C-alpha positions in Angstrom: 0.0 0.0 0.0 2.9 2.3 0.7 4.8 1.2 -2.4 7.8 0.3 -0.2 10.6 -1.9 -1.3 11.3 -5.1 0.6 14.3 -3.4 2.1 12.2 -0.4 3.3 9.8 -2.7 5.0 12.6 -4.6 6.6 14.3 -1.4 7.9 11.0 -0.1 9.2 10.3 -3.4 11.1 13.8 -3.6 12.4 13.6 -0.1 13.8 10.0 -0.4 15.2 9.5 -4.0 16.4 11.3 -6.4 18.7 11.2 -9.1 16.0 14.4 -11.0 15.2 15.9 -10.6 11.7 14.6 -14.0 10.7 11.1 -13.2 12.0 11.1 -9.9 10.1 12.1 -11.7 6.9 9.4 -14.3 7.4 6.7 -11.6 8.1 7.7 -9.6 5.1 7.6 -12.6 2.8 4.1 -13.5 4.2 2.9 -10.0 3.5 4.2 -10.1 0.0 3.1 -13.6 -0.9 -0.2 -13.5 0.9 -1.2 -9.8 1.2 -4.8 -10.3 2.5 -3.9 -12.8 5.2 -2.5 -10.3 7.7 -5.5 -8.0 7.2 -8.0 -10.8 7.7 -6.1 -12.0 10.8 -6.3 -8.5 12.3 -10.0 -8.2 11.5 -10.6 -11.5 13.3 -8.7 -10.2 16.3 -10.7 -7.0 16.4 -14.0 -8.9 16.1 -13.1 -11.3 18.9 -12.1 -8.3 21.2 -15.4 -6.6 20.3 -17.4 -9.7 21.1 -15.5 -10.2 24.4 -16.3 -6.6 25.4 -19.9 -7.1 24.6 -20.0 -10.4 26.6 -18.4 -8.7 29.5 -20.8 -5.7 29.4 -23.9 -7.9 29.0 -22.9 -10.5 31.6 -21.1 -8.3 34.1 -19.8 -10.4 37.1 -21.2 -13.5 35.4 -18.7 -13.3 32.6 -16.3 -16.2 32.6 -13.2 -15.7 30.4 -12.4 -19.4 30.2 -16.0 -20.2 29.2 -15.9 -17.5 26.6 -12.7 -18.9 25.1 -14.1 -22.4 25.2 -17.1 -21.2 23.2 -14.8 -19.6 20.6 -12.5 -22.6 20.3 -15.4 -25.0 20.0 -16.5 -23.3 16.8 -13.4 -24.0 14.9 -12.8 -21.9 11.8 -15.9 -19.9 11.0 -16.8 -16.7 9.3 -17.1 -13.5 11.3 -20.9 -13.4 11.0 -21.2 -17.0 12.2 -18.8 -16.1 15.1 -20.9 -13.1 16.0 -24.3 -15.0 16.0 -22.8 -17.9 18.0 -21.4 -15.6 20.7 -24.6 -13.7 20.9 -26.5 -17.0 21.4 -23.9 -18.0 24.0 -24.4 -14.7 25.9 -28.2 -15.2 25.8 -27.8 -18.8 27.1 -25.5 -17.5 29.9 -28.0 -14.8 30.8 -30.9 -17.3 30.9 -29.0 -19.9 32.9 -27.7 -17.5 35.6 -30.0 -16.2 38.3 
């Protein structure tokens, strides 16, 4: 997106991250060879964080982080809309089950 050369990206990451030289090279190769992967990974992270915040807000003291993670992991690899609806159903079930 910035039109950087591989070396410019390498220099930037070397100066702005704690990654090793090998890790920097691996990451840059991943971004070049599979440009949409890193973006989709980040979007997934942001959605999981949003859903966690929603669950915490909706459930308050009843929120159980381990149970939340178990719910996510039980789903396997799913689309973000499927993830959202599943977590919303889980929140509703937790609300109904807890006095």
